[in-house]
C-alpha positions in Angstrom: 12.1 1.4 15.6 8.7 2.6 17.2 5.6 1.7 15.9 2.0 3.5 17.3 0.1 0.5 18.5 -3.7 0.7 18.5 -3.9 -1.7 21.3 -1.7 0.3 23.7 -2.4 3.8 21.9 1.2 4.7 22.0 4.5 4.4 20.3 5.9 1.0 21.3 9.4 -0.1 20.6 9.5 -2.9 17.9 10.5 -6.2 19.3 10.0 -9.1 17.0 8.8 -12.6 18.2 11.6 -14.1 16.3 15.1 -12.4 15.7 15.2 -10.9 12.3 11.9 -12.2 11.3 8.7 -10.4 11.2 5.2 -11.9 10.5 2.6 -9.3 9.3 -1.1 -9.7 8.3 -3.4 -7.4 6.7 -6.8 -7.5 5.9 -7.5 -7.5 2.0 -10.3 -6.5 -0.1 -13.7 -8.2 -0.6 -13.5 -9.2 -4.2 -16.7 -8.1 -5.8 -15.6 -5.0 -8.0 -12.7 -2.7 -8.9 -10.9 -1.8 -5.8 -11.7 2.0 -4.7 -8.9 4.8 -4.0 -9.6 4.2 -0.2 -8.3 0.7 -0.5 -5.2 1.4 -2.4 -4.0 3.5 0.9 -3.4 0.3 3.0 -1.9 -1.7 0.0 0.7 0.9 -0.6 1.5 1.8 3.1 1.7 -2.0 4.1 3.6 -2.6 0.9 6.1 -0.3 2.3 6.3 -1.5 5.9 7.3 -4.7 4.3 9.6 -3.3 2.0 11.4 -1.2 4.9 12.0 -4.3 7.1 13.4 -6.4 3.9 15.9 -3.4 3.6 16.8 -3.8 7.2 17.5 -7.5 6.5 14.3 -9.0 8.0 12.9 -12.1 6.7 9.4 -10.9 6.0 6.4 -13.2 5.9 3.5 -11.2 4.7 -0.1 -12.2 4.2 -2.8 -10.4 2.6 -6.3 -12.5 2.2 -8.9 -12.2 -0.3 -12.7 -12.4 0.8 -14.1 -14.2 -2.0 -17.7 -15.1 -0.5 -19.5 -12.5 0.7 -23.0 -11.4 0.2 -21.8 -8.7 -2.0 -20.2 -11.2 -4.4 -23.2 -13.0 -4.2 -25.3 -10.3 -5.2 -23.3 -9.2 -8.3 -23.2 -12.8 -9.3 -27.0 -12.8 -9.5 -27.0 -9.3 -11.0 -25.0 -11.1 -13.8 -26.3 -14.6 -13.8 -22.8 -16.2 -13.3 -21.3 -18.4 -10.5 -19.9 -16.2 -7.7 -16.5 -17.7 -7.9 -16.4 -16.3 -11.8 -17.1 -12.9 -10.0 -14.2 -13.3 -7.3 -11.7 -14.7 -9.6 -12.3 -11.8 -12.0 -11.9 -9.2 -9.5 -8.8 -11.0 -7.9 -7.0 -10.8 -11.1 -8.2 -7.0 -11.6 -6.8 -6.2 -7.9 -3.5 -7.8 -9.0 -3.3 -5.6 -12.2 -4.1 -2.5 -10.1 -1.4 -3.5 -7.4 1.1 -4.0 -10.2 0.4 -0.8 -11.6 0.9 0.8 -8.0 4.2 -0.9 -7.8 2.5 -3.2 -4.8 4.9 -6.5 -4.4 2.8 -9.9 -4.3 2.1 -10.8 -0.9 4.1 -14.1 0.6 0.6 -15.5 0.9 -2.6 -14.4 -0.7 -5.0 -16.9 0.8 -8.6 -17.0 -0.2 -11.5 -17.4 2.5 -13.0 -20.2 0.0 -9.9 -22.5 0.2 -9.8 -22.1 4.3 -13.5 -23.4 5.1 -12.1 -26.6 6.8 -9.9 -24.8 9.1 -12.8 -22.3 10.0 -15.0 -25.4 11.0 -12.1 -26.6 13.2 -11.9 -23.4 15.0 -15.7 -23.0 15.5 -15.7 -26.5 16.7 -12.9 -25.5 19.4 -14.7 -22.5 20.3 -17.9 -24.2 21.0 -15.9 -26.9 23.1 -14.1 -24.1 25.1 -17.8 -22.4 25.7 -17.1 -19.6 23.6 -19.5 -20.3 21.0 -22.9 -22.1 20.4 -25.4 -23.0 17.8 -29.1 -22.2 17.3 -31.1 -23.7 14.4 -27.6 -23.8 12.2 -26.3 -20.5 13.1 -23.2 -20.5 15.2 -22.5 -17.3 17.4 -19.7 -16.3 19.4 -20.5 -15.8 23.0 -18.9 -12.1 23.4 -19.3 -11.8 26.9 -17.2 -15.1 27.4 -14.0 -13.2 26.5 -13.1 -10.8 29.1 -10.9 -8.7 27.2 -13.5 -7.8 24.6 -13.1 -4.1 23.6 -9.5 -3.8 24.5 -8.4 -2.7 21.0 -11.3 -0.2 20.3 -11.2 0.8 23.9 -15.2 0.2 23.9 -17.0 -1.1 27.2 -19.1 -4.0 26.6 -21.7 -2.7 28.7 -22.0 0.3 26.7 -22.2 -1.3 23.1 -25.6 -0.9 21.7 -26.9 -3.8 19.3 -28.0 -2.4 16.0 -26.0 -0.1 14.2 -23.1 -2.8 13.3 -24.2 -5.7 15.0 -26.8 -7.8 13.7 -29.8 -8.4 15.8 -31.3 -12.0 16.0 -34.2 -13.0 18.6 -32.2 -16.3 19.1 -28.9 -15.1 20.1 -28.2 -15.4 23.8 -27.2 -12.1 23.8 -27.6 -9.1 21.2 -23.5 -8.6 21.3 -23.1 -11.9 20.1 -21.7 -12.1 16.6 -22.0 -14.9 13.7 -19.4 -17.6 13.1 -21.5 -19.6 10.9 -24.8 -19.0 8.8 -27.0 -21.4 7.4 -27.2 -21.5 3.6 -30.0 -19.6 1.5 -31.4 -20.6 -1.9 -29.0 -19.9 -4.7 -26.0 -19.3 -2.3 -22.8 -21.4 -1.9 -22.4 -23.5 0.8 -20.4 -26.0 2.6 -21.2 -29.0 4.8 -20.6 -28.5 8.5 -21.6 -30.2 11.9 -24.1 -27.6 12.0 -25.7 -28.1 8.6 -25.0 -26.6 4.9 -24.0 -23.0 5.1 -21.0 -20.6 4.9 -18.6 -18.6 7.5 -19.1 -15.1 9.0 -16.7 -12.7 8.0 -14.6 -12.3 10.9 -13.7 -15.9 11.4 -11.6 -16.3 8.2 -8.7 -13.7 9.3 -8.5 -15.5 12.4 -8.2 -18.9 10.5 -6.0 -17.8 7.7 -3.5 -15.7 10.0 -2.9 -18.8 12.4 -2.3 -21.0 9.3 0.1 -19.3 7.4 1.5 -17.1 10.3 1.2 -19.0 13.8 -0.9 -18.5 16.7 1.2 -15.2 17.5 2.0 -12.5 15.0 4.1 -9.6 15.1 1.9 -7.1 13.1 -1.6 -6.8 12.0 -2.9 -4.2 9.7 -5.7 -2.7 7.9 -7.8 0.4 7.5 -9.0 2.3 10.9 -12.6 1.2 9.9 -11.6 -2.3 10.9 -10.7 -1.7 14.4 -14.3 -2.4 15.6 -16.0 -4.6 15.2 -13.6 -6.8 12.8 -10.4 -6.4 14.5 -12.0 -6.7 17.9 -13.8 -9.9 16.9 -10.6 -11.4 15.5 -8.7 -10.9 18.8 -11.8 -12.4 20.6 -11.9 -15.7 18.5 -8.1 -16.0 18.2 -7.1 -15.7 21.9 -10.2 -17.7 23.2 -9.2 -20.3 21.1 -5.1 -20.1 21.7 -5.0 -18.7 25.2 -2.1 -16.6 23.7 -1.9 -12.9 22.6 -2.8 -12.7 19.1 -0.9 -9.9 17.5 1.7 -7.8 19.3 1.1 -4.7 17.4 -2.0 -3.3 15.5 -1.6 -0.8 12.9 -4.4 1.1 11.5 -4.4 4.1 8.5 -6.7 6.7 8.4 -9.2 7.2 5.8 -9.0 9.2 2.2 -11.6 11.9 1.7 -12.2 13.3 -1.9 -12.0 17.1 -2.0 -12.5 17.4 1.7 -15.7 15.2 1.7 -16.2 11.5 2.7 -16.0 9.5 -0.4 -19.5 8.2 -1.2 -21.0 6.8 -4.4 -24.3 8.8 -3.4 -22.1 11.8 -3.5 -20.5 11.2 -7.1 -17.1 11.4 -5.7 -16.3 7.8 -5.6 -13.3 6.8 -7.7 -11.9 3.2 -8.4 -8.0 2.9 -8.7 -8.6 1.9 -12.4 -10.5 5.3 -12.8 -7.4 7.3 -11.4 -4.9 5.3 -13.3 -6.6 6.5 -16.5 -5.5 10.1 -15.7 -2.1 9.6 -13.6 0.5 7.2 -13.6 0.4 4.5 -10.4 3.8 5.9 -9.4 2.3 9.1 -9.1 -0.6 7.8 -7.2 2.0 5.7 -4.9 4.1 8.9 -4.2 0.8 11.0 -3.5 -0.1 8.5 -0.8 3.2 8.5 0.9 3.5 12.1 1.2 1.0 12.1 4.3 1.5 10.2 7.1 -0.6 6.9 7.5 -2.2 7.7 10.4 -3.1 11.2 9.1 -6.4 11.5 7.0 -5.4 12.1 3.4 -7.4 14.6 1.1 -7.3 13.3 -2.7 -7.9 16.0 -5.2 -6.7 16.6 -8.4 -4.6 19.7 -7.3 -2.8 17.8 -4.8 -2.1 14.5 -7.1 -0.7 17.0 -9.8 1.3 18.6 -7.1 2.6 15.5 -6.0 3.3 14.7 -9.6 5.6 17.8 -10.1 7.1 16.7 -6.9 8.0 13.2 -8.2 9.3 14.7 -11.5 12.1 16.5 -9.7 13.5 13.4 -8.4 13.3 11.6 -11.6 14.7 14.4 -13.3 17.6 14.5 -11.1 18.3 10.8 -11.5 18.2 11.3 -15.3 20.4 14.0 -15.2 23.0 12.0 -13.3 22.6 9.1 -15.8 23.3 11.4 -18.3 26.4 13.1 -16.8 27.6 9.3 -16.4 27.3 8.6 -20.2 29.0 11.8 -20.8 32.9 12.1 -21.5 33.1 14.9 -19.1 33.6 13.1 -15.9 37.0 12.5 -14.4 38.2 8.9 -13.7 40.1 10.1 -10.7 39.1 9.3 -6.9 37.1 11.4 -4.9 37.9 14.9 -4.5 38.1 16.4 -0.8 35.1 18.4 -1.3 33.1 15.3 -2.7 34.2 13.2 0.3 32.4 15.9 2.4 29.2 15.9 0.3 29.1 12.4 0.4 29.2 12.6 4.3 26.2 15.0 4.0 24.4 12.2 1.6 25.0 9.3 4.0 23.5 11.6 6.7 20.7 12.0 4.8 20.1 8.3 4.8 20.4 8.2 8.3 17.6 10.7 8.6 15.7 8.9 6.2 16.0 5.8 8.5 15.3 7.8 11.3 12.2 9.0 10.0 10.8 5.5 8.9 11.7 4.1 12.2 9.7 6.8 13.8 6.2 4.9 13.3 6.9 4.9 9.4 6.8 8.6 8.9 7.0 8.4 5.1 6.5 12.3 4.7 9.7 13.0 6.5 11.5 10.3 4.7 10.6 11.9 1.4 11.7 15.1 2.8 15.2 13.5 3.2 15.1 12.5 -0.4 14.3 15.8 -1.6 17.4 17.1 0.5 19.3 14.5 -1.1 18.3 15.5 -4.6 19.2 19.0 -3.9 22.8 18.1 -2.9 23.2 16.1 -6.0 21.9 18.8 -8.2 24.2 21.3 -6.6 27.5 19.3 -6.6 27.2 16.9 -9.4 28.7 18.5 -12.7 30.6 18.0 -15.9 34.1 18.0 -13.9 32.9 15.7 -11.2 34.5 12.3 -10.6 32.6 9.4 -12.0 32.5 7.4 -8.9 31.0 10.3 -6.8 28.4 11.0 -9.4 27.6 7.1 -9.5 27.4 7.1 -5.4 25.0 9.8 -5.4 22.9 8.2 -7.9 23.2 5.3 -6.1 21.8 7.0 -2.9 18.8 8.5 -4.3 17.8 5.3 -5.9 18.2 3.0 -3.0 16.1 5.4 -0.9 13.3 5.5 -3.5 13.4 2.1 -3.8 12.7 1.4 -0.3 9.6 3.3 -0.8 8.5 1.5 -4.2 9.2 4.4 -6.0 10.9 3.5 -9.6 13.2 6.2 -10.7 13.7 5.3 -14.1 12.1 7.7 -16.8 10.0 5.5 -19.4 11.9 6.3 -22.6 9.4 7.3 -25.1 10.3 6.6 -28.8 9.5 10.0 -30.9 8.3 10.0 -34.4 10.8 10.2 -37.0 9.5 13.7 -38.1 10.2 15.1 -34.7 13.7 13.3 -34.3 14.4 15.1 -37.5 13.6 18.5 -36.5 15.6 18.0 -33.1 18.8 17.0 -35.1 18.1 19.9 -37.6 18.0 22.5 -34.6 21.3 21.0 -33.4 23.2 21.4 -36.3 21.6 25.0 -36.4 23.0 25.7 -33.2 26.4 24.2 -34.0 26.5 26.3 -37.3 25.4 29.4 -34.9 22.2 29.9 -37.1 20.2 30.7 -33.8 17.5 32.5 -36.1 16.9 28.8 -37.4 17.4 26.9 -34.3 14.6 29.3 -32.5 12.4 28.7 -35.2 12.5 25.0 -35.3 12.2 25.1 -31.4 9.2 27.1 -31.7 7.7 24.6 -34.4 8.2 21.7 -31.9 6.8 23.7 -28.9 3.6 23.9 -31.3 3.6 20.1 -31.5 3.9 19.8 -27.8 7.6 18.9 -27.3 9.6 21.4 -24.9 13.3 21.3 -25.5 15.9 21.9 -22.6 19.6 22.8 -23.4 21.5 21.5 -20.4 25.2 20.8 -19.7 24.4 17.1 -20.5 23.2 17.9 -23.8 19.6 18.6 -25.5 16.8 17.0 -23.6 12.9 16.8 -24.4 9.7 16.5 -22.6 6.0 16.7 -23.5 4.2 19.9 -22.7 
C-alpha cells in the first residue's frame, strides 16, 4: 500500500509501527453549530480509510476529537444566554446524527478538549522545562524558533513567515512567530486553574495531548483538511516532537477543499450549506457516494447537477443488487454447481476485486475503486439470468456488496410500503396482463404514472419506483 505523505510530498509505502495495527488521529470539528458540507469530506474519507484497513485485517485505533472550548462556542453561548457546555454538547449530538446519516462509524475514541485539560497542563509544563515555552503575564507561548524542524510539514521557511495573517501578534512575545499554549481567563468565559493562573488552553495543544493519550507518542497516520497543514498541524509537530524527542506521525494525509458551483464556499456569498441542509434534499448515501467519486486530494465541486448524477449512478448499483435479490427469491435458478461459463465469469469478478484493492492501495483512489464496482455490476447484469445457478448469483451479489461495504455504501434499497389503493391497482394490472387484457393493463399503468408510480416489467416480475 502507498500513501501520499504531505511530509515527504510523495507516495510512501505504508509500514505500520506495529504489525497489523494502525493508529489514526483525525482533527474533528469545533462544536458550535451544525457542520457544513466541507466538514463532511474528511469525515467520510477517513472513515473509508479506517474501513479499508479493517477489511485488510488491521486492528484500527481511530481517534477523532471534539474541540468543545473555543471563542466560537463561547460567543454562541453568549448570544443564547446559556452555558458554553450546553452549546458544545448540543452540537456533538447533532454531529453524531449527521455522521449516522452519512454512514460514518463511531471513532474508537471521541475525546473532548475540556476533559483533557490536566494533560495539556502537564505537556505545557514539560515544554517550559525543556526551554520550548515561556510564560508572560499568565499567557504561555511556544518558542517557535526553538524547534529546528519547524516548517517541515508545510515546507515554509521560518525566516520567511510573516506574523499577522494567521499568527496572533502580541508585544509581550519574545518572537512574533511564537504561538499560544495557554491564555488567561476573560470575564464570562470558562476557565481552569493552572500554574500560570486561571485560563484555558490554546487550540493546537489539545490535539498533541489527545493523540498521545489515546494512541501513544508515535502514530501511523494523522489526517485532516488541507487547511490544517499550517499552522495547526505544523504546531502539533513542534509541540509533540519537542516534548517526546520522537517522530510524531509517520504519514500525514490531507483532503482538498469543496467548492460550491465552482466557487469557494462562503456565508457572505450565500453558497454555504450545512450537511443538515443537504440531507433535506438527498439521502446520506448519495452524499457519501458523491464525495468518494473524486480522489481525496483533488478539489471537489459540489453542485446539484453533480450530486444528482451521483444519485443516478448509485441507483444503478442498488438496482443491480435488488435484481439479484429478486432472482434469488424466484424459482427459476438452478440448484446445480457452477457451469463452466459461470466459473469464467467468477474469475473476472475476482479480478475486479483485485482491481478495486489495487486502486485503494494506491493512495486510496476511491474514484478508480468505484469504477471497478461498476464493471462488476455490468458483469452481473449481463450474466445473471433466470437459468443461472443459484450459487453463481449468490456469489456475484456477495462480491458487489462486499466492495460497497468497504466504501460504506449500503446496498439494500429501503422498502417503501405503498398505500392499499396503489397495491390494489398493481394487482389488477397483473391480473389484466395474465388475462391478456392489455388495453386495461395499459390504462392502469397510465393511471399509476399519473400518481407518480412507474412500473417496470422485468424477467423477475413487476417492479415499481417513484417518478
